[in-house]
N, CA and C atoms as a LAMMPS dump frame, in Angstrom:
ITEM: TIMESTEP
0
ITEM: NUMBER OF ATOMS
330
ITEM: BOX BOUNDS ff ff ff
-5.0000000000000000e+02 5.0000000000000000e+02
-5.0000000000000000e+02 5.0000000000000000e+02
-5.0000000000000000e+02 5.0000000000000000e+02
ITEM: ATOMS id mol type element x y z
1 1 1 N 3.079 371.611 -346.01
2 1 2 C 3.784 370.97 -344.904
3 1 3 C 3.195 369.597 -344.589
4 2 1 N 1.861 369.467 -344.632
5 2 2 C 1.271 368.181 -344.28
6 2 3 C 1.639 367.095 -345.287
7 3 1 N 1.915 367.489 -346.54
8 3 2 C 2.321 366.496 -347.528
9 3 3 C 3.66 365.867 -347.161
10 4 1 N 4.555 366.664 -346.588
11 4 2 C 5.838 366.128 -346.147
12 4 3 C 5.643 365.225 -344.932
13 5 1 N 4.681 365.541 -344.083
14 5 2 C 4.366 364.663 -342.953
15 5 3 C 3.79 363.34 -343.447
16 6 1 N 2.932 363.407 -344.483
17 6 2 C 2.407 362.179 -345.092
18 6 3 C 3.557 361.326 -345.629
19 7 1 N 4.52 361.968 -346.283
20 7 2 C 5.654 361.229 -346.836
21 7 3 C 6.468 360.596 -345.717
22 8 1 N 6.75 361.336 -344.667
23 8 2 C 7.512 360.783 -343.548
24 8 3 C 6.761 359.624 -342.91
25 9 1 N 5.45 359.772 -342.71
26 9 2 C 4.642 358.69 -342.133
27 9 3 C 4.632 357.468 -343.047
28 10 1 N 4.589 357.697 -344.365
29 10 2 C 4.628 356.591 -345.322
30 10 3 C 5.945 355.835 -345.219
31 11 1 N 7.028 356.559 -345.074
32 11 2 C 8.349 355.933 -344.95
33 11 3 C 8.417 355.11 -343.666
34 12 1 N 7.931 355.661 -342.571
35 12 2 C 7.953 354.938 -341.293
36 12 3 C 7.093 353.674 -341.388
37 13 1 N 5.91 353.783 -341.993
38 13 2 C 5.04 352.614 -342.161
39 13 3 C 5.719 351.544 -343.015
40 14 1 N 6.411 351.968 -344.057
41 14 2 C 7.106 351.012 -344.927
42 14 3 C 8.26 350.343 -344.191
43 15 1 N 8.964 351.078 -343.374
44 15 2 C 10.064 350.508 -342.593
45 15 3 C 9.522 349.481 -341.599
46 16 1 N 8.448 349.815 -340.921
47 16 2 C 7.821 348.878 -339.98
48 16 3 C 7.371 347.619 -340.717
49 17 1 N 6.745 347.795 -341.871
50 17 2 C 6.268 346.645 -342.648
51 17 3 C 7.424 345.768 -343.117
52 18 1 N 8.5 346.387 -343.547
53 18 2 C 9.653 345.616 -344.012
54 18 3 C 10.288 344.838 -342.866
55 19 1 N 10.391 345.439 -341.705
56 19 2 C 10.919 344.723 -340.543
57 19 3 C 9.982 343.59 -340.13
58 20 1 N 8.674 343.815 -340.241
59 20 2 C 7.697 342.756 -339.937
60 20 3 C 7.783 341.627 -340.959
61 21 1 N 8.176 341.959 -342.183
62 21 2 C 8.335 340.93 -343.209
63 21 3 C 9.384 339.908 -342.77
64 22 1 N 10.485 340.394 -342.22
65 22 2 C 11.507 339.474 -341.706
66 22 3 C 10.948 338.69 -340.525
67 23 1 N 10.261 339.378 -339.625
68 23 2 C 9.724 338.727 -338.428
69 23 3 C 8.622 337.719 -338.754
70 24 1 N 7.979 337.864 -339.903
71 24 2 C 6.888 336.948 -340.266
72 24 3 C 7.398 335.552 -340.593
73 25 1 N 8.704 335.425 -340.823
74 25 2 C 9.328 334.126 -341.105
75 25 3 C 8.615 333.412 -342.251
76 26 1 N 8.556 334.108 -343.391
77 26 2 C 7.924 333.521 -344.571
78 26 3 C 6.408 333.416 -344.434
79 27 1 N 5.801 334.367 -343.77
80 27 2 C 4.358 334.415 -343.538
81 27 3 C 3.86 333.268 -342.658
82 28 1 N 4.748 332.693 -341.837
83 28 2 C 4.339 331.597 -340.964
84 28 3 C 3.944 332.077 -339.571
85 29 1 N 4.242 333.331 -339.252
86 29 2 C 3.871 333.893 -337.951
87 29 3 C 2.771 334.919 -338.186
88 30 1 N 1.589 334.695 -337.605
89 30 2 C 0.433 335.523 -337.962
90 30 3 C 0.532 337.004 -337.585
91 31 1 N 0.988 337.337 -336.385
92 31 2 C 0.983 338.75 -335.986
93 31 3 C 1.953 339.6 -336.797
94 32 1 N 3.176 339.163 -337.008
95 32 2 C 4.04 339.949 -337.897
96 32 3 C 3.469 340.065 -339.31
97 33 1 N 2.78 339.02 -339.769
98 33 2 C 2.175 339.071 -341.096
99 33 3 C 1.074 340.126 -341.147
100 34 1 N 0.275 340.206 -340.097
101 34 2 C -0.769 341.24 -340.028
102 34 3 C -0.14 342.629 -340.024
103 35 1 N 0.935 342.787 -339.243
104 35 2 C 1.623 344.081 -339.179
105 35 3 C 2.178 344.459 -340.549
106 36 1 N 2.762 343.509 -341.264
107 36 2 C 3.346 343.856 -342.561
108 36 3 C 2.276 344.223 -343.578
109 37 1 N 1.148 343.529 -343.595
110 37 2 C 0.074 343.873 -344.532
111 37 3 C -0.491 345.256 -344.203
112 38 1 N -0.728 345.506 -342.922
113 38 2 C -1.245 346.823 -342.518
114 38 3 C -0.215 347.917 -342.793
115 39 1 N 1.042 347.63 -342.527
116 39 2 C 2.098 348.623 -342.739
117 39 3 C 2.258 349.004 -344.194
118 40 1 N 2.289 347.999 -345.074
119 40 2 C 2.409 348.311 -346.504
120 40 3 C 1.157 349.012 -347.015
121 41 1 N -0.008 348.604 -346.529
122 41 2 C -1.246 349.289 -346.931
123 41 3 C -1.219 350.756 -346.529
124 42 1 N -0.84 351.01 -345.287
125 42 2 C -0.754 352.387 -344.801
126 42 3 C 0.309 353.168 -345.567
127 43 1 N 1.456 352.529 -345.827
128 43 2 C 2.543 353.21 -346.534
129 43 3 C 2.106 353.67 -347.915
130 44 1 N 1.462 352.793 -348.665
131 44 2 C 1.067 353.168 -350.016
132 44 3 C -0.093 354.153 -350.023
133 45 1 N -0.993 354.048 -349.048
134 45 2 C -2.062 355.041 -348.958
135 45 3 C -1.473 356.423 -348.655
136 46 1 N -0.58 356.484 -347.678
137 46 2 C 0.036 357.77 -347.33
138 46 3 C 0.892 358.309 -348.477
139 47 1 N 1.58 357.428 -349.181
140 47 2 C 2.349 357.875 -350.343
141 47 3 C 1.42 358.445 -351.406
142 48 1 N 0.259 357.835 -351.596
143 48 2 C -0.687 358.357 -352.591
144 48 3 C -1.166 359.757 -352.214
145 49 1 N -1.327 359.999 -350.924
146 49 2 C -1.701 361.352 -350.482
147 49 3 C -0.568 362.336 -350.735
148 50 1 N 0.646 361.877 -350.518
149 50 2 C 1.83 362.706 -350.744
150 50 3 C 1.913 363.149 -352.197
151 51 1 N 1.595 362.23 -353.103
152 51 2 C 1.765 362.503 -354.535
153 51 3 C 0.756 363.5 -355.08
154 52 1 N -0.19 363.928 -354.272
155 52 2 C -1.102 365 -354.694
156 52 3 C -0.354 366.317 -354.858
157 53 1 N 0.723 366.489 -354.076
158 53 2 C 1.412 367.781 -354.079
159 53 3 C 2.905 367.698 -354.354
160 54 1 N 3.518 366.566 -354.075
161 54 2 C 4.957 366.422 -354.272
162 54 3 C 5.171 365.588 -355.529
163 55 1 N 6.018 366.037 -356.449
164 55 2 C 6.266 365.258 -357.664
165 55 3 C 6.739 363.844 -357.339
166 56 1 N 6.293 362.89 -358.135
167 56 2 C 6.573 361.487 -357.865
168 56 3 C 8.075 361.2 -357.822
169 57 1 N 8.859 361.815 -358.675
170 57 2 C 10.299 361.588 -358.675
171 57 3 C 10.957 362.04 -357.387
172 58 1 N 10.545 363.192 -356.893
173 58 2 C 11.087 363.72 -355.638
174 58 3 C 10.642 362.836 -354.474
175 59 1 N 9.355 362.517 -354.429
176 59 2 C 8.822 361.696 -353.341
177 59 3 C 9.504 360.334 -353.31
178 60 1 N 9.675 359.731 -354.486
179 60 2 C 10.266 358.402 -354.524
180 60 3 C 11.753 358.433 -354.167
181 61 1 N 12.443 359.489 -354.57
182 61 2 C 13.856 359.609 -354.201
183 61 3 C 14.006 359.694 -352.685
184 62 1 N 13.164 360.485 -352.066
185 62 2 C 13.217 360.621 -350.607
186 62 3 C 12.795 359.317 -349.949
187 63 1 N 11.702 358.716 -350.444
188 63 2 C 11.196 357.426 -349.932
189 63 3 C 12.313 356.375 -349.969
190 64 1 N 12.97 356.256 -351.109
191 64 2 C 14.009 355.24 -351.284
192 64 3 C 15.212 355.5 -350.392
193 65 1 N 15.719 356.721 -350.445
194 65 2 C 16.925 357.054 -349.692
195 65 3 C 16.738 356.951 -348.195
196 66 1 N 15.686 357.567 -347.696
197 66 2 C 15.442 357.533 -346.251
198 66 3 C 15.077 356.113 -345.814
199 67 1 N 14.314 355.41 -346.655
200 67 2 C 13.946 354.031 -346.331
201 67 3 C 15.148 353.126 -346.184
202 68 1 N 16.098 353.229 -347.112
203 68 2 C 17.319 352.415 -347.044
204 68 3 C 18.07 352.688 -345.741
205 69 1 N 18.203 353.951 -345.419
206 69 2 C 18.946 354.323 -344.215
207 69 3 C 18.23 353.842 -342.951
208 70 1 N 16.918 354.083 -342.868
209 70 2 C 16.18 353.693 -341.664
210 70 3 C 16.12 352.18 -341.487
211 71 1 N 15.827 351.453 -342.562
212 71 2 C 15.746 349.992 -342.455
213 71 3 C 17.099 349.423 -342.033
214 72 1 N 18.164 349.925 -342.617
215 72 2 C 19.498 349.437 -342.261
216 72 3 C 19.834 349.756 -340.807
217 73 1 N 19.507 350.953 -340.365
218 73 2 C 19.8 351.35 -338.986
219 73 3 C 18.984 350.526 -337.986
220 74 1 N 17.691 350.372 -338.251
221 74 2 C 16.854 349.611 -337.321
222 74 3 C 17.247 348.132 -337.333
223 75 1 N 17.552 347.578 -338.499
224 75 2 C 17.98 346.176 -338.575
225 75 3 C 19.292 345.977 -337.815
226 76 1 N 20.138 346.98 -337.831
227 76 2 C 21.395 346.915 -337.085
228 76 3 C 21.099 346.752 -335.588
229 77 1 N 20.195 347.599 -335.078
230 77 2 C 19.892 347.571 -333.648
231 77 3 C 18.941 346.442 -333.273
232 78 1 N 17.902 346.225 -334.075
233 78 2 C 16.85 345.274 -333.731
234 78 3 C 17.273 343.829 -333.965
235 79 1 N 17.873 343.583 -335.136
236 79 2 C 18.236 342.217 -335.511
237 79 3 C 19.734 341.934 -335.401
238 80 1 N 20.512 342.912 -335.005
239 80 2 C 21.945 342.719 -334.873
240 80 3 C 22.664 342.551 -336.199
241 81 1 N 22.073 343.053 -337.277
242 81 2 C 22.696 342.943 -338.597
243 81 3 C 23.732 344.049 -338.746
244 82 1 N 24.97 343.655 -338.698
245 82 2 C 26.057 344.626 -338.758
246 82 3 C 26.366 345.001 -340.202
247 83 1 N 26.81 346.218 -340.369
248 83 2 C 27.205 346.726 -341.679
249 83 3 C 28.685 347.075 -341.631
250 84 1 N 29.441 346.545 -342.587
251 84 2 C 30.844 346.931 -342.664
252 84 3 C 30.973 348.172 -343.551
253 85 1 N 32.179 348.695 -343.629
254 85 2 C 32.404 349.931 -344.383
255 85 3 C 31.984 349.815 -345.848
256 86 1 N 32.32 348.716 -346.555
257 86 2 C 31.868 348.609 -347.945
258 86 3 C 30.341 348.619 -348.074
259 87 1 N 29.634 348.008 -347.126
260 87 2 C 28.164 348.022 -347.167
261 87 3 C 27.63 349.442 -346.984
262 88 1 N 28.226 350.167 -346.058
263 88 2 C 27.798 351.547 -345.811
264 88 3 C 28.088 352.418 -347.028
265 89 1 N 29.259 352.262 -347.604
266 89 2 C 29.601 353.029 -348.809
267 89 3 C 28.653 352.668 -349.95
268 90 1 N 28.368 351.381 -350.12
269 90 2 C 27.454 350.939 -351.173
270 90 3 C 26.067 351.524 -351
271 91 1 N 25.557 351.532 -349.779
272 91 2 C 24.228 352.114 -349.542
273 91 3 C 24.241 353.62 -349.777
274 92 1 N 25.319 354.271 -349.398
275 92 2 C 25.428 355.708 -349.661
276 92 3 C 25.413 355.981 -351.162
277 93 1 N 26.08 355.135 -351.93
278 93 2 C 26.076 355.3 -353.387
279 93 3 C 24.686 355.046 -353.98
280 94 1 N 23.968 354.063 -353.43
281 94 2 C 22.594 353.819 -353.88
282 94 3 C 21.732 355.036 -353.602
283 95 1 N 21.812 355.552 -352.395
284 95 2 C 21.034 356.738 -352.033
285 95 3 C 21.401 357.904 -352.939
286 96 1 N 22.691 358.118 -353.144
287 96 2 C 23.132 359.21 -354.02
288 96 3 C 22.621 359.004 -355.439
289 97 1 N 22.703 357.789 -355.948
290 97 2 C 22.232 357.506 -357.299
291 97 3 C 20.746 357.726 -357.463
292 98 1 N 19.965 357.285 -356.501
293 98 2 C 18.515 357.491 -356.563
294 98 3 C 18.189 358.977 -356.538
295 99 1 N 18.872 359.707 -355.69
296 99 2 C 18.62 361.152 -355.606
297 99 3 C 19.007 361.843 -356.906
298 100 1 N 20.188 361.555 -357.429
299 100 2 C 20.627 362.185 -358.678
300 100 3 C 19.658 361.849 -359.81
301 101 1 N 19.298 360.581 -359.923
302 101 2 C 18.405 360.152 -360.994
303 101 3 C 17.048 360.837 -360.913
304 102 1 N 16.48 360.869 -359.723
305 102 2 C 15.128 361.393 -359.575
306 102 3 C 15.046 362.914 -359.467
307 103 1 N 16.071 363.537 -358.977
308 103 2 C 16.023 364.983 -358.783
309 103 3 C 16.6 365.737 -359.971
310 104 1 N 17.693 365.24 -360.55
311 104 2 C 18.379 366.002 -361.59
312 104 3 C 18.114 365.525 -363.016
313 105 1 N 17.716 364.273 -363.192
314 105 2 C 17.492 363.762 -364.536
315 105 3 C 16.185 364.317 -365.107
316 106 1 N 16.231 364.741 -366.355
317 106 2 C 15.028 365.253 -367.004
318 106 3 C 14.195 364.116 -367.614
319 107 1 N 14.738 362.898 -367.623
320 107 2 C 14.014 361.774 -368.231
321 107 3 C 13.138 361.029 -367.237
322 108 1 N 13.445 361.112 -365.961
323 108 2 C 12.681 360.393 -364.953
324 108 3 C 11.342 361.087 -364.74
325 109 1 N 10.277 360.304 -364.772
326 109 2 C 8.951 360.845 -364.497
327 109 3 C 8.295 361.523 -365.684
328 110 1 N 8.916 361.493 -366.871
329 110 2 C 8.298 362.123 -368.042
330 110 3 C 7.825 361.083 -369.013
């Protein structure tokens, strides 16, 4: 169970870091830059802990899919970035493709 908590925490840290990347304005704003470096560091450390027990393909599929959804949702509310129906459908297809590739393909991760 704690491995799934590590994965969820890694995803949240990555989402925070990605949002800080936009706020850093090309690394010209120091505090958002500090947040993004710390966030990505924490995300990859927590992901490394996750990979002790969860297969990399499964972890990455969840990381990618949930990350896309969370970043898009938070950017919608935080930055006012609206998504039209084609964008939502496209992201759903990306999430579906990542999941199919990583969960069902026998070639991924071998």
